[in-house]
C-alpha positions as CSV (number, residue, x, y, z in Angstrom):
1,X,106.1,110.0,102.2
2,X,107.5,108.1,105.1
3,X,106.7,108.9,108.8
4,X,108.6,108.6,112.0
5,X,106.8,107.7,115.3
6,X,106.9,111.6,116.1
7,X,105.6,112.8,112.8
8,X,102.7,110.0,112.5
9,X,101.3,111.1,115.8
10,X,99.4,114.3,114.6
11,X,98.3,112.5,111.4
12,X,96.6,109.8,113.5
13,X,95.1,112.4,116.0
14,X,93.3,114.0,112.9
15,X,92.2,110.6,111.7
16,X,90.8,109.7,115.2
17,X,89.0,113.1,115.2
18,X,87.6,112.2,111.9
19,X,86.1,109.0,113.2
20,X,88.5,106.7,111.2
21,X,89.1,103.3,112.7
22,X,93.1,102.9,112.5
23,X,94.8,99.7,112.2
24,X,98.4,99.2,112.9
25,X,100.8,96.5,111.5
26,X,104.5,96.1,112.1
27,X,107.2,94.0,110.5
28,X,110.4,93.7,108.5
29,X,108.7,93.0,105.2
30,X,112.1,91.9,103.9
31,X,111.6,90.8,100.4
32,X,107.9,91.5,100.1
33,X,106.1,88.3,98.9
34,X,102.5,87.0,98.6
35,X,102.0,86.2,102.2
36,X,102.9,89.7,103.2
37,X,100.6,91.0,100.8
38,X,97.8,88.8,102.1
39,X,98.6,89.8,105.6
40,X,98.5,93.5,104.6
41,X,95.2,93.1,102.7
42,X,93.6,91.3,105.7
43,X,94.9,94.0,108.0
44,X,93.4,96.8,105.9
45,X,90.1,95.1,105.7
46,X,89.3,95.3,109.5
47,X,89.6,99.0,109.6
48,X,89.5,102.5,107.5
49,X,93.3,103.2,107.7
50,X,96.3,101.0,107.8
51,X,99.5,102.2,109.3
52,X,102.5,99.9,108.8
53,X,105.6,100.4,110.8
54,X,108.7,98.8,109.1
55,X,111.7,97.8,111.1
56,X,115.3,99.1,110.5
57,X,118.0,97.5,108.5
58,X,120.1,97.1,111.5
59,X,117.2,95.4,113.3
60,X,116.6,93.2,110.4
61,X,120.2,92.2,110.4
62,X,120.4,91.3,114.1
63,X,117.0,89.4,113.8
64,X,117.6,87.6,110.6
65,X,121.3,87.4,109.8
66,X,124.1,89.3,108.3
67,X,122.9,88.9,104.7
68,X,119.5,90.5,105.5
69,X,117.6,92.6,104.9
70,X,117.4,91.7,101.1
71,X,116.1,95.3,100.5
72,X,116.9,98.3,102.4
73,X,114.3,100.0,104.7
74,X,113.5,102.6,102.1
75,X,112.9,100.3,99.4
76,X,110.7,97.9,101.7
77,X,108.8,101.2,102.6
78,X,108.1,102.0,99.0
79,X,107.1,98.5,98.2
80,X,104.7,98.2,101.2
81,X,103.2,101.7,100.6
82,X,101.5,100.3,97.6
83,X,99.2,98.4,99.9
84,X,98.6,100.6,102.8
85,X,97.8,104.2,103.8
86,X,100.9,105.2,105.9
87,X,104.3,103.9,106.4
88,X,106.4,104.5,109.4
89,X,110.2,103.9,109.2
90,X,111.3,102.7,112.6
91,X,114.5,103.5,114.2
92,X,117.5,101.2,114.9
93,X,116.7,101.3,118.8
94,X,113.2,100.1,118.3
95,X,114.2,97.0,120.4
96,X,112.4,97.7,123.9
97,X,109.2,98.1,125.6
98,X,109.4,101.9,125.8
99,X,110.0,102.2,122.1
100,X,107.0,100.0,121.4
101,X,104.9,102.0,123.8
102,X,105.8,105.2,122.0
103,X,104.6,103.8,118.8
104,X,101.3,102.6,120.4
105,X,101.0,106.1,122.0
106,X,101.5,107.9,118.7
107,X,99.1,105.7,116.7
108,X,96.5,104.7,119.3
109,X,95.2,102.1,116.8
110,X,91.8,100.4,117.5
111,X,93.2,97.4,116.1
112,X,96.9,96.0,116.0
113,X,96.8,93.5,113.3
114,X,99.4,90.5,113.7
115,X,100.0,87.2,112.0
116,X,99.6,84.0,114.0
117,X,103.4,83.6,114.3
118,X,104.0,87.1,116.0
119,X,106.3,87.0,119.0
120,X,105.8,88.8,122.4
121,X,102.0,88.4,122.1
122,X,101.4,89.3,125.8
123,X,103.4,92.5,125.9
124,X,102.0,93.6,122.6
125,X,98.3,93.0,123.7
126,X,99.0,94.8,127.0
127,X,100.3,97.9,125.1
128,X,97.6,98.2,122.5
129,X,95.0,97.6,125.2
130,X,96.6,100.5,127.3
131,X,95.7,102.7,124.5
132,X,92.1,101.6,124.1
133,X,92.8,99.1,121.2
134,X,92.8,95.3,120.7
135,X,95.3,92.8,119.1
136,X,93.7,90.7,116.3
137,X,95.3,87.8,114.6
138,X,94.3,88.6,111.0
139,X,96.4,86.0,109.1
140,X,97.5,82.4,109.7
141,X,101.1,81.6,108.9
142,X,101.6,79.7,105.8
143,X,104.9,78.0,106.3
144,X,105.4,77.1,102.6
145,X,105.9,80.9,101.8
146,X,108.6,82.9,103.7
147,X,111.5,85.2,102.7
148,X,113.9,82.6,104.0
149,X,112.4,80.0,102.0
150,X,112.4,82.2,98.8
151,X,116.2,82.8,99.4
152,X,117.0,79.2,99.9
153,X,115.0,78.2,96.9
154,X,116.8,80.7,94.7
155,X,120.2,79.3,95.9
156,X,119.5,75.7,94.4
């Protein structure tokens, strides 16, 4: 089952009441690969429950190019769901501060897990701290493994 920002809020509220430490991670997870899996495993290890929010196909196309994403959002959600507790499918308009604020407000994670190459660290740190959590870099970028690299290597 996939969630929206609105439908995950009561789930997270119940988890908080049960004393669970919620970890949030976000990303495209376009063509799930070994570094994504390592990141998800590391994120899950710092809390009790891992919630992952996956960017929309439109956002992936805008950020990564017309030929992306490799897998549509539903498929990416299914693949990621094997490694996490809850999956949120983000809307196409998840591209501004208020949208990200609504996600943080709904989940209220104790930890927002990111990798070392995450963008907008200042604003993400501000928002997670606004709701009582902290941003933690759980994974260092391995430049040898990326979706773009995998795509490029397969075209040789």
